[in-house]
Each structure stands twice: as structure tokens, then as C-alpha cells.
C-alpha positions as CSV (number, residue, x, y, z in Angstrom):
1,M,0.0,0.0,0.0
2,A,2.9,2.3,0.8
3,G,4.3,1.7,-2.6
4,A,1.0,2.6,-4.3
5,A,0.8,5.8,-2.3
6,A,4.4,6.7,-3.2
7,Y,3.7,6.0,-6.9
8,F,0.6,8.3,-6.8
9,F,2.6,11.1,-5.2
10,A,5.3,10.7,-7.8
11,Q,2.7,11.1,-10.6
12,L,1.2,14.1,-8.7
13,K,4.6,15.8,-8.8
14,R,4.7,15.4,-12.5
15,V,1.3,17.1,-12.7
16,L,2.5,20.0,-10.6
17,K,5.5,20.5,-12.9
18,L,3.2,20.5,-15.9
19,A,0.6,22.8,-14.3
20,P,1.9,26.2,-15.4
21,A,2.3,25.4,-19.1
22,Q,-0.9,23.4,-19.0
23,L,-2.8,26.3,-17.4
24,A,-1.5,28.7,-20.1
25,A,-2.6,26.3,-22.8
26,D,-6.1,26.0,-21.3
27,L,-6.5,29.8,-20.9
28,L,-5.3,30.3,-24.5
29,V,-7.9,27.9,-25.8
30,C,-10.6,29.5,-23.7
31,A,-9.6,32.9,-24.9
32,C,-9.9,31.9,-28.6
33,A,-13.2,30.2,-27.9
34,G,-14.4,33.3,-26.1
35,I,-13.5,35.6,-29.0
36,F,-15.2,33.3,-31.4
37,A,-18.4,33.3,-29.3
38,Y,-18.3,37.1,-28.9
39,L,-18.1,37.5,-32.6
40,L,-21.0,35.2,-33.1
41,V,-23.1,37.3,-30.6
42,A,-21.9,40.6,-32.1
43,Q,-23.0,39.5,-35.6
44,G,-26.4,38.6,-34.3
45,A,-26.2,34.9,-34.9
46,F,-28.3,34.3,-31.8
47,A,-30.6,37.3,-32.2
48,A,-34.3,36.7,-31.6
49,G,-35.2,37.6,-35.2
50,G,-32.7,35.2,-36.6
51,V,-30.9,35.6,-39.9
52,R,-33.0,36.3,-43.0
53,Y,-32.3,35.0,-46.5
54,R,-31.5,38.1,-48.6
55,I,-32.6,37.5,-52.2
56,G,-32.0,39.9,-55.1
57,M,-35.0,40.7,-57.4
58,V,-33.9,41.4,-61.0
59,G,-36.0,42.2,-64.1
60,D,-39.3,43.9,-64.8
61,L,-40.7,45.0,-61.5
62,S,-42.5,48.0,-62.8
63,D,-46.0,46.4,-62.9
64,S,-48.1,47.8,-60.1
65,Y,-49.6,44.4,-59.2
66,L,-46.2,42.8,-58.9
67,G,-44.9,45.8,-56.9
68,F,-47.9,45.5,-54.6
69,G,-47.3,41.8,-54.1
70,I,-43.6,42.3,-53.2
71,A,-44.5,45.1,-50.8
72,A,-47.2,42.9,-49.2
73,L,-44.7,40.1,-48.7
74,Q,-42.2,42.5,-47.1
75,E,-44.7,44.3,-44.9
76,M,-47.6,42.1,-44.0
77,D,-46.7,38.4,-44.6
78,D,-45.0,36.1,-42.1
79,S,-42.3,35.3,-44.7
80,R,-40.7,38.7,-44.0
81,F,-39.1,37.2,-40.9
82,M,-37.2,34.7,-43.1
83,V,-36.8,36.3,-46.6
84,E,-35.8,39.8,-47.6
85,L,-36.4,40.7,-51.2
86,V,-34.2,43.5,-52.6
87,G,-34.8,45.1,-56.0
88,M,-31.6,45.7,-58.0
89,S,-30.1,45.7,-61.4
90,E,-28.5,42.7,-63.1
91,E,-25.0,44.0,-62.5
92,E,-25.6,44.9,-58.9
93,A,-27.1,41.5,-58.2
94,E,-24.3,39.6,-59.8
95,E,-21.6,41.5,-57.9
96,A,-23.5,41.1,-54.6
97,F,-24.1,37.4,-55.2
98,L,-20.4,36.8,-55.9
99,R,-19.5,38.7,-52.7
100,G,-21.8,36.4,-50.7
101,E,-24.2,39.3,-49.8
102,L,-27.1,37.5,-51.5
103,Y,-28.4,34.0,-50.8
104,A,-29.9,33.8,-54.3
105,V,-31.1,35.9,-57.3
106,M,-34.6,35.8,-58.7
107,R,-35.0,37.1,-62.3
108,V,-38.5,38.3,-63.3
109,P,-39.1,38.1,-67.1
110,E,-40.9,40.8,-69.0
111,G,-44.6,40.3,-69.5
112,L,-45.0,38.0,-66.5
113,L,-48.3,39.6,-65.3
114,E,-49.7,39.8,-68.8
115,S,-48.9,36.1,-69.3
116,I,-50.7,35.3,-66.0
117,V,-53.7,37.4,-67.0
118,R,-54.0,35.7,-70.4
119,G,-53.7,32.3,-68.8
120,D,-50.6,31.3,-70.8
121,N,-48.3,31.0,-67.8
122,D,-45.3,30.7,-70.2
123,C,-43.1,33.2,-68.5
124,L,-41.0,31.6,-65.8
125,I,-39.2,33.2,-62.9
126,T,-35.5,32.1,-62.7
127,Y,-34.2,31.3,-59.3
128,T,-30.4,31.1,-59.1
129,A,-28.4,29.8,-56.0
130,A,-24.9,28.7,-55.5
131,E,-24.0,25.0,-55.9
132,G,-22.8,24.8,-52.2
133,Q,-26.2,26.1,-50.9
134,R,-28.1,22.8,-51.6
135,G,-29.5,22.4,-48.2
136,L,-32.3,23.4,-45.9
137,G,-32.4,27.0,-47.3
138,T,-32.7,25.9,-50.9
139,M,-35.4,23.3,-49.9
140,V,-37.4,26.0,-48.1
141,M,-37.1,28.4,-51.1
142,G,-38.2,25.7,-53.4
143,E,-41.2,25.0,-51.3
144,I,-42.0,28.8,-51.2
145,T,-41.7,29.0,-55.0
146,D,-44.0,26.0,-55.5
147,I,-46.6,27.4,-53.1
148,A,-46.5,30.7,-54.9
149,S,-47.0,29.1,-58.3
150,T,-49.9,27.0,-57.0
151,L,-51.5,30.0,-55.4
152,V,-51.2,32.0,-58.7
153,T,-52.6,29.4,-61.0
154,S,-55.3,28.3,-58.6
155,S,-56.4,31.9,-58.0
156,Q,-56.4,32.6,-61.7
157,S,-58.6,29.5,-62.4
158,A,-61.0,30.6,-59.7
159,I,-61.3,34.1,-61.1
160,Y,-61.8,33.0,-64.7
161,A,-64.4,30.4,-63.5
162,M,-66.3,33.1,-61.6
163,Q,-66.3,35.5,-64.5
164,R,-67.6,32.8,-66.9
165,M,-70.4,31.9,-64.5
166,L,-71.5,35.5,-64.2
167,V,-71.5,36.0,-68.0
168,D,-73.5,32.8,-68.4
169,Q,-76.0,34.0,-65.9
170,G,-76.4,37.3,-67.7
171,R,-74.7,39.3,-64.9
172,G,-71.8,40.6,-67.0
173,D,-72.1,44.1,-65.4
174,E,-71.0,42.5,-62.0
175,V,-67.8,41.0,-63.4
176,G,-65.6,43.9,-62.4
177,P,-66.8,44.4,-58.8
178,E,-66.9,40.7,-58.2
179,T,-63.5,40.2,-59.6
180,D,-62.1,42.8,-57.3
181,R,-63.9,41.3,-54.3
182,L,-62.6,37.8,-55.1
183,N,-59.0,39.1,-55.5
184,L,-59.2,40.8,-52.1
185,S,-60.5,37.6,-50.6
186,L,-57.7,35.6,-52.1
187,I,-55.1,38.1,-50.9
188,N,-56.5,38.0,-47.4
189,L,-56.4,34.2,-47.5
190,V,-52.7,34.3,-48.4
191,L,-51.8,36.9,-45.8
192,S,-53.7,35.2,-43.0
193,R,-52.5,31.6,-43.8
194,S,-50.5,31.5,-40.5
195,G,-53.9,31.4,-38.7
196,F,-54.4,27.8,-40.0
197,S,-51.8,26.5,-37.6
198,D,-50.5,27.0,-34.1
199,V,-46.7,27.0,-33.8
200,E,-45.3,25.8,-30.5
201,L,-41.6,26.3,-29.9
202,L,-40.2,23.6,-27.6
203,G,-36.6,24.7,-27.9
204,Y,-33.6,22.3,-28.2
205,A,-33.1,19.2,-26.0
206,D,-36.3,19.1,-23.9
207,G,-37.0,22.8,-23.8
208,L,-33.5,24.4,-23.6
209,S,-33.1,27.6,-25.6
210,M,-30.6,27.6,-28.4
211,E,-28.2,29.8,-26.4
212,L,-28.2,27.4,-23.4
213,Y,-28.1,24.3,-25.5
214,Y,-25.0,25.4,-27.4
215,F,-23.4,26.8,-24.2
216,C,-23.7,23.4,-22.6
217,S,-22.5,21.6,-25.8
218,A,-19.4,23.9,-26.0
219,V,-18.5,23.1,-22.4
220,L,-19.0,19.4,-22.9
221,L,-17.0,19.4,-26.1
222,F,-14.1,21.2,-24.3
223,L,-14.1,18.5,-21.6
224,L,-14.3,15.7,-24.2
225,L,-11.3,17.1,-26.2
226,A,-9.3,18.1,-23.1
227,G,-7.1,15.0,-23.7
228,L,-5.5,16.9,-26.6
229,L,-4.3,19.6,-24.2
230,N,-3.3,17.1,-21.5
231,C,-1.0,15.1,-23.8
232,A,2.1,16.2,-22.0
233,F,1.2,13.9,-19.1
234,F,1.7,10.9,-21.4
235,V,4.9,12.0,-23.1
236,R,8.1,10.0,-22.4
237,R,6.4,7.1,-20.6
238,S,8.7,4.2,-20.3
239,A,7.3,0.8,-21.2
240,A,9.6,-0.8,-18.7
241,L,8.1,1.2,-15.8
242,A,5.0,-1.0,-15.4
243,P,6.8,-4.3,-15.0
244,F,9.3,-2.6,-12.7
245,M,6.5,-1.2,-10.4
246,K,4.8,-4.6,-10.5
247,A,7.9,-6.2,-9.3
248,R,8.1,-3.7,-6.5
249,G,4.6,-4.7,-5.3
250,V,2.5,-2.1,-7.1
251,G,0.0,-4.1,-9.2
252,T,-1.5,-3.0,-12.5
253,F,-4.8,-1.8,-11.0
254,R,-3.0,0.4,-8.4
255,Q,-0.7,1.8,-11.1
256,I,-3.6,2.8,-13.2
257,L,-5.5,4.2,-10.3
258,G,-2.5,6.3,-9.2
259,E,-1.8,7.7,-12.7
260,Y,-5.5,8.3,-13.3
261,L,-6.1,10.2,-10.1
262,A,-3.0,12.4,-10.8
263,Y,-4.3,12.9,-14.4
264,L,-7.6,14.1,-13.0
265,G,-5.7,17.1,-11.5
266,L,-5.1,18.3,-15.1
267,V,-8.7,17.7,-16.1
268,V,-10.1,19.6,-13.1
269,M,-7.6,22.5,-13.7
270,G,-8.8,22.7,-17.2
271,L,-12.4,22.8,-16.0
272,F,-11.7,25.7,-13.6
273,S,-9.8,27.6,-16.3
274,L,-12.8,27.4,-18.5
275,C,-15.6,28.0,-16.0
276,I,-14.1,30.9,-14.0
277,P,-13.9,33.2,-17.1
278,L,-17.4,32.0,-18.1
279,A,-18.7,33.0,-14.7
280,V,-17.3,36.5,-15.1
281,V,-18.8,36.8,-18.6
282,L,-22.2,35.7,-17.4
283,E,-22.1,37.9,-14.3
284,R,-21.4,41.0,-16.4
285,E,-23.9,39.8,-19.0
286,F,-21.5,40.0,-22.0
287,I,-23.4,36.8,-23.1
288,V,-27.1,36.5,-22.2
289,I,-28.7,33.1,-21.8
290,P,-32.5,33.5,-21.6
291,E,-33.0,30.9,-18.8
292,W,-30.4,32.7,-16.7
293,E,-31.1,36.3,-17.6
294,G,-30.9,38.7,-14.7
295,M,-29.6,36.1,-12.3
296,G,-25.9,36.7,-12.8
297,A,-23.6,33.7,-12.5
298,S,-25.4,31.9,-9.6
299,P,-27.3,29.5,-12.0
300,F,-24.0,28.8,-13.8
301,W,-22.3,27.7,-10.6
302,R,-25.1,25.2,-9.8
303,F,-24.6,23.9,-13.4
304,F,-20.8,23.9,-12.8
305,W,-21.0,21.3,-10.0
306,T,-22.9,18.9,-12.2
307,L,-19.9,18.9,-14.6
308,F,-17.6,17.1,-12.2
309,P,-18.9,13.6,-12.7
310,V,-18.8,14.2,-16.5
311,A,-15.2,15.4,-16.3
312,V,-14.2,12.3,-14.3
313,M,-15.8,10.0,-16.9
314,F,-14.3,11.9,-19.9
315,G,-10.9,11.8,-18.0
316,A,-11.2,8.0,-17.8
317,L,-12.0,7.8,-21.5
318,Q,-9.0,9.9,-22.4
319,F,-6.7,7.9,-20.2
320,F,-7.9,4.7,-21.8
321,L,-7.4,6.0,-25.3
322,Y,-3.8,7.0,-24.5
323,E,-3.2,3.6,-23.0
324,A,-4.6,1.8,-26.0
325,A,-2.6,3.8,-28.5
326,E,1.0,2.9,-29.4
327,G,2.9,6.1,-29.0
328,I,1.9,9.7,-28.2
329,V,1.2,10.7,-31.8
330,N,-1.2,7.9,-32.3
331,G,-2.8,8.7,-28.9
332,I,-3.4,12.4,-30.0
333,L,-4.9,11.3,-33.3
334,L,-7.1,8.8,-31.5
335,Q,-8.2,11.5,-29.0
336,F,-9.1,13.8,-31.8
337,F,-11.1,11.5,-34.0
338,C,-12.9,9.8,-31.1
339,G,-13.7,13.1,-29.5
340,I,-15.1,14.6,-32.8
341,G,-17.1,11.5,-33.5
342,L,-18.6,11.2,-30.0
343,G,-19.3,14.9,-30.0
344,Y,-21.2,14.7,-33.3
345,F,-23.3,11.7,-32.2
346,G,-23.9,13.3,-28.8
347,G,-25.4,16.4,-30.4
348,Y,-22.7,18.8,-29.5
349,F,-22.5,20.2,-33.1
350,Y,-26.1,19.8,-34.2
351,P,-29.1,19.1,-31.9
352,S,-29.6,15.3,-31.9
353,A,-33.3,15.9,-32.5
354,F,-32.3,16.7,-36.1
355,F,-30.8,13.2,-36.6
356,P,-32.6,10.1,-37.9
357,E,-34.1,7.9,-35.1
358,R,-31.4,5.3,-35.4
359,M,-28.6,7.9,-35.0
360,R,-30.4,9.3,-32.0
361,M,-30.6,5.9,-30.4
362,I,-26.9,5.3,-31.0
363,G,-25.9,8.7,-29.7
364,S,-28.1,8.4,-26.6
365,V,-26.1,5.3,-25.3
366,L,-22.6,6.7,-26.1
367,P,-20.6,8.4,-23.4
368,S,-21.2,11.8,-25.0
369,G,-24.9,11.2,-25.2
370,I,-25.0,10.1,-21.6
371,A,-23.1,13.2,-20.5
372,A,-25.5,15.5,-22.4
373,R,-28.5,13.8,-20.8
374,Y,-26.9,14.0,-17.3
375,V,-26.2,17.7,-17.8
376,E,-29.6,18.5,-19.2
377,E,-31.3,16.8,-16.3
378,G,-29.0,18.6,-13.9
379,L,-30.2,21.9,-15.4
380,F,-33.8,21.1,-14.6
381,G,-33.1,20.3,-10.9
382,G,-31.2,17.1,-10.6
383,A,-30.0,14.1,-12.7
384,S,-32.0,10.9,-12.6
385,M,-30.6,7.8,-11.1
386,G,-30.4,6.3,-14.5
387,A,-28.2,9.1,-15.8
388,V,-25.9,9.0,-12.7
389,S,-25.6,5.2,-12.9
390,A,-24.7,5.4,-16.6
391,V,-22.0,8.0,-16.0
392,F,-20.3,5.9,-13.3
393,A,-20.8,2.7,-15.3
394,Y,-18.8,4.2,-18.1
395,L,-16.2,5.4,-15.6
396,A,-15.7,1.9,-14.2
397,A,-15.7,0.4,-17.7
398,F,-13.0,2.7,-19.0
399,L,-10.8,2.0,-16.0
400,A,-11.3,-1.7,-16.3
401,L,-10.4,-1.6,-20.0
402,T,-7.3,0.4,-19.2
403,V,-6.2,-2.2,-16.7
404,M,-6.8,-4.9,-19.3
405,V,-4.7,-3.2,-21.9
406,R,-1.9,-2.5,-19.5
407,R,-1.9,-6.1,-18.3
408,G,-1.9,-7.4,-21.9
409,R,1.0,-5.1,-22.8
410,T,3.0,-6.1,-19.7
411,G,2.4,-9.8,-20.3
412,R,3.9,-9.4,-23.8
413,Q,7.1,-7.9,-22.5
């Protein structure tokens, strides 16, 4: 037992020697992340109104009906919160599109309204977007274009049918007023279409706001990838040390336990170097999280204490990966790829609710998913026994696997 204690204190001395440089590296990473977060907030990435798609309108916009329609979309329709239509010349639109100031360009051909009135519908609006923008935005704009086309053709058919019915019934003098009345009814139908549904915003991850969700995700991702910063602890490890200590009466399990407890010192130091600046930022409200607004840093410190079991589990994972890898370079690469993969499946980059069901199921049982569930439950008053048990089960599993790898390597020597 004395040998195991002496071995632990020897490892702890190594940690104390590494502490100044390690602290500087942690603070540097936190500073870079803080600057990035500040720029996101300053640019309005998390603003309540969100970011609108800016679309250039090019072509014949002189028709009064078309101008009224564009003005109605921008002033009265709910789409104004998502799309901004900007009239400009062909040259201005091309230059703005190449500079990335426009999401897309819509070209309105001459005689569009006349074609609609005649019923020909042979003039098509051209919608141009970049090749790399094939995603959600393009899908949304495609749906909007399809809806607009359907509304125009269906409204046109309804008006023509009404006019023919009036003429057939000998009421031709009523065609003008009735046409105006039907047009107004159709316009009101389009502008009030949001009344057909009730939108309920549940937020991300069981009700968290986007700001709090990504705040938690960023902290968890830092803890998950902390092994990259702590690689100095595993440099210059001698393969002959493990058999030597075993011959001196310090078994493999006690070796692993002593090294791991010392390594946790670096993990906890990194956690404090991250959370103390965050507490100052939240106290001064440089970054505002809706759930914590007006409460300073006190909710954050309650959240901070829930991170310790997660840090202990992630520390065991990092320790196992370094033990399993042959050499420090392989260990760093393994830390990076495993950390990025686990972070992705755990929902640290994108909310897991966006993933297919099978991916969500896989992510929910991985260490990163368990950690996210534990932290989210902690935010709402306390983690469940299932989440706590899962965290400590992974902790025990990683330590057991590390012991197995060490024993296997020692046996081969």
C-alpha cells in the first residue's frame, strides 16, 4: 500500500510540474473560444429575429400588381421574418451574389403579369443559387416557389371560372366588382394563412433555448477534447516502468488508479480555467442566456458542479485512449477522432433531434450522449438515477479496459 501511495505522489509531482504550461494552454484555448463566441453574438447569430435570407430581385418590377405583391410580402406576410427581397439591377445582383451578400437571385421576365392574365403562364421566374447552398435553405425556397406558383394558378382559375359563371347567368355588369372582391378575398387568404396552424416552440433538447443548448454543448466538447491539451502527461512514458513497479509490489490496477487520479488534476484544472472566465462573462452579461437572464452567475455555478462527474468520466475515457494507443502521436490522433465522432453523435455540433431515429438511439447510449443527458437533467433540478448510474458505469468500464490493456502489454514484455 505504501508503494502505491508513493507511486501516486510521484505522478502528482509530474502534474504540478506541468501545471503552469498546462494552465497557459487552457487559458489560451478558452480565450480563442471566447473571442469566437463574442463575434457570433456581435454579428447577431443568436438574435431573436434570426438571420434572414437576402434575395435579389432582378428584371421587370414596374408592374403595379407585382410591386404591390412584393410590398405585401415584405410588410404584412410572415415570410418577411425569413426572406428579404431586394430590388436591384442585373450587374448589382451579380456582384452582390459573388461577394456572398445575397443568398440567391430571382429574375422576373418581361410580361410576367400579362402572361398570367392571359392564362398562358409561359413566363417563368428564374431562381439562381450557389451549388454549395443545396441544403435546408434551398429546400425552403423551393417550397415557397412551389406554393406561390400553386396560389397564382389556382387563384387565376377561380377568377376565370367566376367570370364565366357571371357571364353565363347574364350578370356581366357585375364581373368587375366581383373580380375585385374575389381578388381581395384571395389576398386575405394568403396573408392570413398563418392562422391555420398554431406553432409551438419547444426549444432544443427538452426545452432548452438555443443559447443554453450550445453553451452546454461547447463546455462538454471542451471536456471531451481536453485530452489533446493534456497530452504532455503521457509524453516520455517508459514501457519498462509498469513491470518494474509490479515487481516492487504495485499491481497494475493500483498503477492505473494512481496515474488516473493524478491525471484528473489536469482535467479539473482545465475545468476551472474554463468556468471561472465564463462565470465573469455571465455575471457582467456579456453573453445573455434566456433561462439565466438577470440572475448573474449563480445558476451557472449550480450547473458547474454537475460537470464534475462528466469530467471524471471523460478523463477516464481519455486515459484509456492514450493507454490503448501505441505512441503519443497515435494517442493524440485517437483522442481527436474519437472526440469529434462522439461529440457529433452526442449532439454537440447539431441538436440530436435533427438526426434520424437510429442515429439518436446510438448517440443516446454513447458516453457523449449520456453526458449530455446528465447535464440537461441537472439543469432542470437534478439528474436521474439512470443518468448517474450510466456515467459511473462508463467510468468503471474505461478504468477496467485500461487495466486490461496494461496487463496485456505487460504480459507481452
